[in-house]
C-alpha positions as CSV (number, residue, x, y, z in Angstrom):
1,M,30.9,-0.5,22.3
2,A,30.0,1.9,25.1
3,E,26.6,1.7,26.6
4,K,23.9,3.7,24.8
5,D,26.1,4.3,21.7
6,L,22.9,4.1,19.6
7,A,21.0,6.7,21.6
8,G,18.7,8.7,19.4
9,R,18.9,6.3,16.5
10,I,15.8,4.6,14.9
11,A,16.0,0.9,14.1
12,V,13.5,-1.2,12.0
13,V,13.7,-4.9,12.9
14,T,11.7,-7.4,11.0
15,G,10.8,-10.8,12.5
16,A,11.2,-9.0,15.8
17,S,9.0,-11.2,17.9
18,R,11.2,-14.3,18.3
19,G,14.6,-15.8,17.6
20,I,17.3,-13.6,16.1
21,G,15.0,-10.7,15.5
22,R,13.9,-10.6,19.1
23,A,17.4,-10.9,20.5
24,A,18.7,-8.2,18.1
25,A,15.8,-5.8,19.0
26,L,16.5,-6.1,22.7
27,A,20.3,-5.6,22.2
28,L,19.7,-2.6,19.9
29,A,17.3,-1.2,22.5
30,E,19.8,-1.7,25.3
31,A,22.3,0.3,23.2
32,G,19.8,3.2,23.1
33,A,18.0,2.7,19.7
34,H,14.3,3.2,19.4
35,I,12.9,-0.1,17.9
36,V,10.3,-0.2,15.2
37,A,9.4,-3.8,15.6
38,L,7.7,-5.7,12.7
39,A,6.1,-9.2,13.2
40,R,2.9,-10.9,12.4
41,T,1.7,-11.6,15.9
42,Q,0.4,-8.8,18.1
43,G,0.7,-10.7,21.3
44,A,4.4,-11.6,20.7
45,L,5.1,-8.0,19.8
46,E,3.6,-6.9,23.1
47,E,5.8,-9.3,25.0
48,L,8.8,-7.9,23.2
49,D,7.6,-4.4,24.1
50,D,7.5,-5.4,27.8
51,A,11.0,-6.8,27.5
52,V,12.3,-3.6,25.8
53,R,10.7,-1.4,28.5
54,A,12.2,-3.6,31.2
55,R,15.6,-2.8,29.8
56,G,14.9,0.9,29.7
57,G,14.2,1.1,26.0
58,T,11.3,2.1,23.8
59,A,9.6,0.5,20.8
60,T,6.9,1.1,18.2
61,L,5.0,-2.0,17.4
62,V,4.0,-2.8,13.8
63,P,1.9,-6.0,13.4
64,V,2.3,-6.8,9.7
65,D,2.7,-9.7,7.3
66,L,5.8,-8.9,5.1
67,M,3.9,-10.1,2.1
68,D,1.6,-7.0,2.6
69,F,3.8,-4.9,0.4
70,D,1.5,-1.9,0.5
71,A,2.0,-1.9,4.3
72,L,5.7,-1.7,3.8
73,D,5.2,1.3,1.6
74,R,3.2,2.9,4.4
75,L,5.9,2.1,6.9
76,G,8.3,4.3,5.1
77,A,5.8,7.1,5.0
78,G,5.0,6.7,8.7
79,I,8.7,6.8,9.7
80,N,9.3,9.8,7.5
81,E,6.4,11.7,9.1
82,R,7.4,10.8,12.7
83,W,11.3,11.0,12.5
84,G,12.3,12.1,9.1
85,K,15.1,9.5,8.9
86,L,16.0,5.9,9.6
87,D,19.3,4.9,11.0
88,I,19.2,1.1,11.0
89,L,17.3,-1.5,9.0
90,F,17.7,-5.1,10.3
91,G,16.1,-7.4,7.7
92,N,15.9,-10.6,9.6
93,A,12.5,-12.2,8.9
94,G,12.7,-15.3,6.8
95,I,11.0,-18.7,6.2
96,L,12.4,-22.1,5.4
97,G,9.9,-23.0,2.7
98,G,10.1,-26.7,3.4
99,I,12.6,-29.4,2.5
100,A,11.8,-31.1,-0.9
101,P,13.3,-31.9,-4.3
102,L,13.1,-28.9,-6.6
103,G,10.4,-30.5,-8.8
104,H,8.2,-31.2,-5.8
105,Y,7.7,-27.7,-4.4
106,D,4.2,-26.4,-4.5
107,P,4.3,-23.2,-6.5
108,K,2.5,-21.3,-3.7
109,T,5.3,-22.4,-1.3
110,W,8.0,-21.4,-3.7
111,D,6.4,-18.0,-4.4
112,G,5.7,-17.3,-0.7
113,T,9.3,-18.1,0.3
114,M,10.7,-15.8,-2.3
115,A,8.2,-13.1,-1.4
116,V,9.3,-13.1,2.3
117,N,13.0,-13.8,1.9
118,V,13.7,-11.7,-1.1
119,T,10.9,-9.4,-2.4
120,A,10.0,-8.1,1.1
121,N,13.5,-7.0,1.6
122,W,13.6,-5.3,-1.8
123,R,10.3,-3.6,-0.9
124,L,11.8,-2.5,2.4
125,I,14.8,-1.0,0.6
126,R,12.4,0.7,-1.9
127,S,10.4,2.2,1.0
128,L,13.2,3.0,3.4
129,D,16.3,3.9,1.3
130,P,15.5,7.6,1.2
131,L,15.2,7.6,5.0
132,L,18.5,5.7,5.5
133,R,20.2,8.3,3.3
134,M,18.9,11.0,5.6
135,S,20.8,9.5,8.5
136,D,24.4,10.5,9.2
137,A,25.2,6.8,9.3
138,G,22.5,4.6,7.8
139,R,23.0,0.9,8.3
140,A,21.2,-1.9,6.5
141,I,21.9,-5.5,7.7
142,F,20.3,-8.6,6.2
143,V,20.3,-12.1,7.5
144,S,21.6,-14.6,5.0
145,S,22.7,-18.2,5.4
146,G,25.5,-20.6,4.4
147,A,22.7,-22.3,2.4
148,A,23.1,-19.6,-0.2
149,H,26.5,-21.1,-1.1
150,K,26.2,-24.8,-0.1
151,C,23.2,-25.5,-2.4
152,T,22.5,-28.6,-0.4
153,A,20.0,-31.1,-2.0
154,Y,16.4,-30.6,-1.0
155,W,17.0,-27.1,0.4
156,G,16.4,-25.5,-3.0
157,V,13.9,-22.7,-2.3
158,Y,15.7,-21.6,0.8
159,S,19.1,-21.7,-0.8
160,V,17.9,-19.8,-3.9
161,S,16.1,-17.2,-1.8
162,K,19.2,-16.5,0.3
163,A,21.5,-16.3,-2.7
164,A,19.1,-13.8,-4.2
165,L,19.1,-11.8,-1.0
166,E,22.9,-11.7,-1.0
167,A,22.8,-10.3,-4.6
168,L,20.2,-7.8,-3.5
169,A,22.2,-6.6,-0.6
170,R,25.5,-6.4,-2.5
171,T,23.8,-4.4,-5.3
172,Y,22.4,-2.0,-2.7
173,A,25.9,-1.7,-1.2
174,A,27.3,-0.8,-4.6
175,E,24.6,1.8,-5.2
176,T,25.2,3.4,-1.8
177,A,29.0,3.2,-1.9
178,T,29.5,7.0,-2.0
179,T,26.9,7.7,0.7
180,P,27.0,7.3,4.5
181,V,24.9,4.1,4.2
182,K,26.7,0.8,4.9
183,V,25.1,-2.5,3.8
184,M,26.1,-5.8,5.4
185,L,25.0,-9.4,5.3
186,V,25.1,-11.8,8.3
187,N,25.6,-15.5,8.2
188,P,24.4,-16.6,11.7
189,G,25.3,-20.3,11.3
190,P,23.5,-22.9,13.3
191,L,21.6,-21.2,16.2
192,R,19.0,-22.4,18.7
193,T,15.9,-21.1,16.8
194,R,12.5,-22.5,15.8
195,M,13.5,-22.5,12.1
196,R,16.7,-24.5,12.9
197,A,14.6,-27.0,14.9
198,A,12.2,-27.5,12.0
199,A,15.1,-28.0,9.5
200,M,17.1,-30.3,11.8
201,P,14.6,-32.2,14.0
202,G,17.2,-34.7,15.2
203,E,19.7,-32.1,16.4
204,D,20.2,-31.4,20.1
205,P,19.5,-27.6,20.5
206,Q,21.6,-27.5,23.6
207,T,24.7,-28.0,21.4
208,L,24.0,-24.7,19.6
209,R,24.8,-21.1,20.3
210,T,21.8,-18.8,20.8
211,P,20.5,-15.7,19.1
212,E,21.6,-13.8,22.2
213,D,25.1,-14.8,21.4
214,L,24.8,-13.2,18.0
215,A,23.0,-10.0,19.0
216,P,26.0,-7.9,20.2
217,H,27.5,-8.4,16.7
218,I,24.4,-7.0,15.2
219,V,24.7,-3.9,17.4
220,R,28.3,-3.6,16.2
221,L,27.3,-3.7,12.5
222,A,24.6,-1.2,13.2
223,S,26.9,1.4,14.9
224,P,27.9,4.7,13.3
225,S,31.5,3.6,13.6
226,W,31.1,0.5,11.4
227,A,33.0,1.2,8.2
228,E,32.6,-1.9,6.0
229,T,30.0,-2.4,3.3
230,G,29.0,-5.1,0.8
231,K,30.5,-7.9,2.9
232,I,29.3,-10.9,4.9
233,Y,29.9,-11.1,8.6
234,D,30.3,-14.9,9.3
235,F,29.3,-15.5,12.9
236,P,30.6,-19.1,13.2
237,Q,34.1,-17.9,12.2
238,D,33.8,-14.4,13.6
239,R,35.2,-12.8,10.5
240,L,34.3,-10.8,7.5
241,L,34.0,-12.5,4.1
242,T,34.3,-10.7,0.8
243,P,32.1,-12.3,-1.8
244,R,34.3,-13.6,-4.7
245,M,34.1,-11.6,-7.9
246,P,34.4,-13.3,-11.3
247,A,37.7,-12.9,-13.1
């Protein structure tokens, strides 16, 4: 991709203050997009803003908890008022929800994980879909996980939430199939992130690739030239996967 291929494009990035979200926000900004950065921590967002500016980019900071669904509704209204469109939605924010047998999860933990990993992304679609349709090449990208398919013991709430997210994104892809909007899922695989460290405390993080390794692929999926929809980009294998349909 040529430098600044995303010039003039507006990109919402959730979980933008660290990990995959931060790396993607910086890469999208370097490609020319204006970043609307969502995260809970004002200080971390300000650090991101400094990094974006150092790379010649611009950002709008939105300190928000994704479980504040009214705030996500206001986000759509604010973007509409300022830009009248949205070109890129990168739904990255997610939580692990803890490792436990299904019967041992606290209901508050279960509900909170589903709220952040699934419902918040639905609320973002609900709020931002009209704006993505106003773009000449709207792109919605959601971060999934191999956990959605492996269904490993004790990873229940995370696995269930990511499987639901994949169904959400694929349904949205089907509903936008005749529009300029393209919807993709990303399986990042094991990366050197805080969530991975919490899930795999005995793992040597130096053996893992980084969010910065993934970020250029996010830029590629977000570009106007990207033509696929309803598929999973599998970063570990660097290939597109088409979800299997029932016979």
